[in-house]
C-alpha positions as CSV (number, residue, x, y, z in Angstrom):
1,M,-15.9,37.1,26.7
2,G,-19.4,35.2,27.6
3,I,-19.7,31.7,27.9
4,L,-21.4,31.3,24.3
5,S,-18.8,33.4,22.7
6,R,-16.0,31.1,24.2
7,T,-17.9,28.1,23.2
8,S,-18.3,29.4,19.6
9,Y,-14.7,30.3,19.6
10,V,-13.5,26.8,20.8
11,I,-15.9,25.1,18.2
12,R,-14.5,27.4,15.3
13,S,-11.0,26.6,16.6
14,K,-11.6,22.7,16.7
15,I,-13.1,22.8,13.3
16,N,-10.3,24.8,11.9
17,S,-7.9,22.5,13.3
18,L,-9.6,19.5,11.8
19,L,-9.8,21.1,8.5
20,N,-6.2,21.9,8.3
21,R,-5.3,18.2,9.3
22,A,-7.7,16.9,6.5
23,E,-6.7,19.8,4.1
24,D,-4.5,18.5,1.1
25,P,-2.4,21.4,0.0
26,T,-2.2,20.1,-3.7
27,Q,-6.0,20.0,-4.0
28,T,-6.3,23.6,-2.5
29,L,-3.8,24.9,-5.0
30,D,-5.5,23.1,-7.9
31,Y,-8.9,24.5,-6.6
32,S,-7.4,28.0,-6.3
33,Y,-6.0,27.8,-9.9
34,E,-9.5,26.6,-11.3
35,Q,-11.1,29.7,-9.5
36,M,-8.8,32.0,-11.0
37,R,-9.4,30.5,-14.4
38,D,-13.1,30.8,-13.8
39,Q,-12.6,34.8,-13.1
40,L,-10.6,34.9,-16.3
41,Q,-13.3,33.4,-18.3
42,Q,-15.9,35.8,-16.6
43,V,-13.7,38.8,-17.6
44,K,-13.3,37.3,-21.2
45,R,-17.1,36.9,-21.3
46,G,-17.5,40.5,-20.0
47,I,-15.5,41.8,-22.8
48,A,-17.2,40.0,-25.3
49,D,-20.4,41.4,-24.1
50,L,-19.2,44.8,-24.1
51,T,-17.6,44.5,-27.6
52,T,-21.0,43.2,-28.9
53,Q,-22.7,46.3,-27.4
54,K,-20.2,48.6,-29.0
55,K,-20.5,47.1,-32.3
56,R,-24.3,47.4,-32.2
57,L,-23.7,51.3,-31.4
58,E,-21.4,51.7,-34.0
59,M,-23.9,50.0,-36.5
60,Q,-26.6,52.2,-35.3
61,K,-24.3,55.3,-35.8
62,R,-23.5,54.1,-39.6
63,R,-27.2,54.1,-40.2
64,L,-27.8,57.6,-38.7
65,E,-24.7,59.0,-40.7
66,E,-26.7,57.5,-43.9
67,N,-29.7,59.3,-42.9
68,V,-27.7,62.6,-42.4
69,E,-26.6,62.2,-45.9
70,K,-30.2,61.3,-47.0
71,H,-31.8,64.4,-45.3
72,N,-28.9,66.7,-46.4
73,G,-29.8,65.5,-50.1
74,Q,-33.4,65.9,-49.5
75,A,-32.8,69.5,-48.2
76,R,-30.8,70.2,-51.4
77,T,-33.4,68.9,-53.7
78,A,-36.4,70.9,-52.0
79,V,-34.4,74.1,-52.2
80,Q,-33.6,73.6,-55.8
81,Q,-37.5,73.0,-56.4
82,G,-38.2,76.2,-54.4
83,R,-39.7,74.1,-51.5
84,E,-38.1,75.8,-48.5
85,D,-40.6,74.3,-46.1
86,L,-39.5,70.8,-47.1
87,A,-35.8,71.9,-47.0
88,R,-36.2,73.0,-43.5
89,R,-37.8,69.7,-42.3
90,A,-35.2,67.8,-44.0
91,L,-32.4,69.8,-42.2
92,E,-34.4,69.5,-38.9
93,K,-34.2,65.6,-39.2
94,K,-30.5,66.0,-40.2
95,K,-29.8,67.9,-37.0
96,T,-31.7,65.3,-34.9
97,K,-29.9,62.6,-36.4
98,M,-26.6,64.3,-35.8
99,N,-27.3,64.8,-32.0
100,Q,-28.1,61.1,-31.8
101,I,-24.8,60.4,-33.7
102,E,-23.0,62.6,-31.1
103,E,-24.6,60.8,-28.2
104,L,-23.8,57.2,-29.8
105,E,-20.2,58.5,-30.3
106,R,-19.9,59.3,-26.5
107,Q,-21.5,55.9,-25.6
108,I,-19.1,54.2,-28.0
109,S,-16.1,56.1,-26.6
110,D,-17.3,55.2,-23.0
111,L,-17.5,51.4,-24.1
112,Q,-14.2,51.5,-25.7
113,S,-12.5,52.8,-22.5
114,Q,-14.3,50.2,-20.5
115,Q,-13.3,47.4,-23.1
116,D,-9.7,48.8,-22.9
117,R,-9.8,48.7,-19.0
118,L,-11.1,45.2,-19.0
119,I,-8.7,43.9,-21.6
120,E,-5.9,45.3,-19.4
121,Q,-7.2,43.8,-16.4
122,K,-7.7,40.5,-18.3
123,N,-4.2,40.6,-19.5
124,E,-2.9,41.2,-15.8
125,L,-5.1,38.4,-14.4
126,Q,-4.1,36.2,-17.2
127,S,-0.2,37.1,-16.2
128,R,-1.1,36.4,-12.5
129,I,-2.7,33.0,-13.3
130,E,0.4,32.0,-15.3
131,E,2.6,33.0,-12.4
132,F,0.3,31.2,-9.9
133,R,0.4,28.2,-12.1
134,T,4.2,28.0,-12.1
135,K,4.3,28.5,-8.1
136,K,1.5,25.8,-7.9
137,E,3.4,23.2,-9.8
138,T,6.4,24.1,-7.8
139,M,4.6,23.8,-4.5
140,K,3.0,20.6,-5.6
141,A,6.3,19.1,-6.6
142,R,7.9,20.1,-3.2
143,Y,4.8,18.9,-1.3
144,E,4.8,15.5,-3.0
145,A,8.6,15.1,-2.5
146,A,8.1,16.0,1.1
147,E,5.3,13.6,1.3
148,A,7.2,10.8,-0.2
149,S,10.2,11.7,2.1
150,T,7.9,11.3,5.1
151,T,6.3,8.2,3.8
152,V,9.7,6.6,3.4
153,S,10.9,7.8,6.5
154,E,7.8,6.3,8.3
155,A,8.2,3.1,6.3
156,M,11.9,2.7,7.5
157,T,10.9,3.2,11.1
158,A,8.0,0.8,10.8
159,T,10.4,-1.6,9.2
160,G,12.9,-1.3,12.1
161,E,10.3,-2.2,14.5
162,E,9.3,-5.1,12.6
163,F,12.8,-6.1,12.1
164,E,13.3,-6.1,15.8
165,D,10.1,-8.4,16.2
166,V,11.6,-10.6,13.5
167,G,14.8,-11.0,15.5
168,R,13.0,-11.7,18.6
169,A,11.0,-14.4,16.8
170,I,14.2,-15.9,15.3
171,E,15.7,-16.1,18.7
172,R,12.6,-17.7,20.1
173,A,12.7,-20.2,17.3
174,E,16.3,-20.9,17.9
175,E,15.6,-21.7,21.6
176,R,12.6,-23.9,20.7
177,T,14.8,-25.7,18.1
178,E,17.7,-26.2,20.5
179,D,15.2,-27.4,23.1
180,M,13.8,-30.1,20.7
181,E,17.2,-31.3,19.5
182,A,18.2,-31.7,23.2
183,R,15.1,-33.7,24.0
184,A,15.5,-35.9,20.8
185,A,19.0,-36.5,21.9
186,A,17.8,-37.5,25.6
187,L,15.3,-40.0,24.1
188,D,17.6,-41.5,21.8
189,E,19.9,-42.0,24.8
190,L,17.3,-43.4,27.0
191,H,16.2,-45.6,24.3
192,E,19.6,-47.1,23.8
193,S,20.0,-47.8,27.5
194,G,16.8,-49.8,27.6
195,A,15.1,-47.3,29.8
196,F,12.0,-47.4,27.9
197,E,11.6,-51.1,28.1
198,D,11.9,-50.8,31.8
199,V,9.4,-48.1,32.0
200,L,7.0,-50.0,29.5
201,S,7.3,-53.1,31.6
202,D,4.8,-53.7,34.7
203,K,7.6,-55.8,36.6
204,D,9.8,-54.2,39.3
205,S,13.6,-54.6,39.8
206,I,13.2,-57.5,42.1
207,D,10.8,-59.5,39.7
208,R,13.5,-58.9,36.9
209,E,16.2,-60.2,39.0
210,L,14.4,-63.4,40.2
211,E,13.5,-64.0,36.5
212,Q,17.2,-63.7,35.5
213,L,18.4,-65.9,38.3
214,S,15.5,-68.6,37.3
215,T,16.8,-68.3,33.7
216,D,20.4,-68.8,34.7
217,S,19.7,-71.7,36.9
218,G,17.6,-73.4,34.4
219,V,20.3,-73.0,31.7
220,E,22.9,-74.3,34.1
221,G,20.9,-77.4,35.1
222,E,20.3,-78.2,31.4
223,L,24.1,-77.9,30.9
224,E,24.8,-80.3,33.5
225,T,22.4,-82.8,32.1
226,L,24.0,-82.6,28.7
227,K,27.4,-83.1,30.1
228,A,26.3,-86.2,32.1
229,E,24.6,-87.7,29.3
230,L,27.8,-87.1,27.2
231,G,30.0,-88.6,30.0
232,E,28.1,-91.8,30.0
233,D,27.8,-92.0,26.2
234,E,31.6,-91.8,25.9
235,A,32.9,-94.3,28.8
236,P,31.5,-97.4,27.2
237,A,32.7,-96.4,23.8
238,A,36.1,-96.3,25.1
239,D,36.2,-99.8,26.7
240,V,34.8,-101.7,23.7
241,E,36.8,-100.2,21.0
242,E,39.3,-97.2,20.7
243,E,38.5,-95.9,17.2
244,V,35.3,-93.9,16.5
245,D,33.5,-94.3,13.4
246,L,32.4,-91.2,11.2
247,E,29.0,-91.1,12.5
248,D,30.1,-90.5,16.1
249,V,32.4,-87.9,14.9
250,D,29.6,-86.1,13.4
251,V,27.3,-86.4,16.6
252,D,30.1,-85.1,18.5
253,E,30.5,-81.9,16.1
254,D,26.8,-81.3,16.3
255,V,27.0,-81.3,20.1
256,E,30.0,-79.0,20.2
257,A,28.1,-76.7,17.8
258,E,24.9,-76.7,20.1
259,L,27.1,-76.1,23.2
260,A,28.9,-73.0,21.4
261,E,25.6,-71.6,20.4
262,L,24.3,-71.9,24.2
263,Q,27.6,-70.3,25.2
264,E,27.0,-67.4,22.9
265,E,23.3,-66.8,23.9
266,E,24.7,-66.9,27.7
267,N,27.2,-64.2,26.9
268,R,24.6,-62.2,25.3
C-alpha cells in the first residue's frame, strides 16, 4: 500500500470514527424511514402514471372498436346498393382498425402486467415500511431508555464527586469555625485578665509598680493626717465636758463613713 493510499485510508477511518460518534441513531432511523416512505410515494406515482397510460389506450381501443362497427355498417350498406368498391374500401379500413385494436390490446395487457407487478411491489414495500416503523420505534425507545440510564449514571457519578467536595468544604468550615471560637475565647480571657490594658499602656512594669507605691504612700499619709486631726479634736472635748452634743455625733458619723469609703477603695 502506497503512502497516498495509506493516508487516504487513515483519513477515511478518522472521518468515519467522527461520524460514528456524532451520529444519533434515532435521527438515522427517522431519516431511513422517511427515505423508504419517499420510495413508496415514487412507486405509487409510477403506478398512477402507468394506470393513466393504460386508460388512454383503453379509450383509444373503444374508439377503434366503434370505427370497426361503423366500417362494417358501411360495407353492408355498399353491398346492398351494389357498390362493391365502396364495400371493399370500408372492409379494408375495418381490417386496419382491427389490427390497431389487437396492438392496443397487447400494449394494454403489458401495462396491466406492469401495473400488477408494481402494485405487488408497492404492497411489499409498504409492509416492509410498516415493519421497519415498528422496529424503529422499538429501537428509539430502547436507545432513549439507555441514554436516560447513562445520563442518570453519569449524574450520580458527578453528584458523588460533588458530595465529596462538599464534605471536604464542610470539614474546612468546621475547622475554621473551631479556630475562630478558640480565638474568641482566648481574647475574652485576656480581656478579663487585663492583659489588653497592659498591652495598650506605654508604661513598663517598673513604672506601674512605682506608681502603685506612690499611690499607696499618699493614701497612708493622708490617713495618718486624718487620724492626727481627729485625735487633737477629741482630747480637749474630753477635758471640758463628757457629753457630746448631736452635731458632734453627726460629724463623727460622717468621718467614719468617709474612712469606710477610703478603706473600700483601698481594698479594691
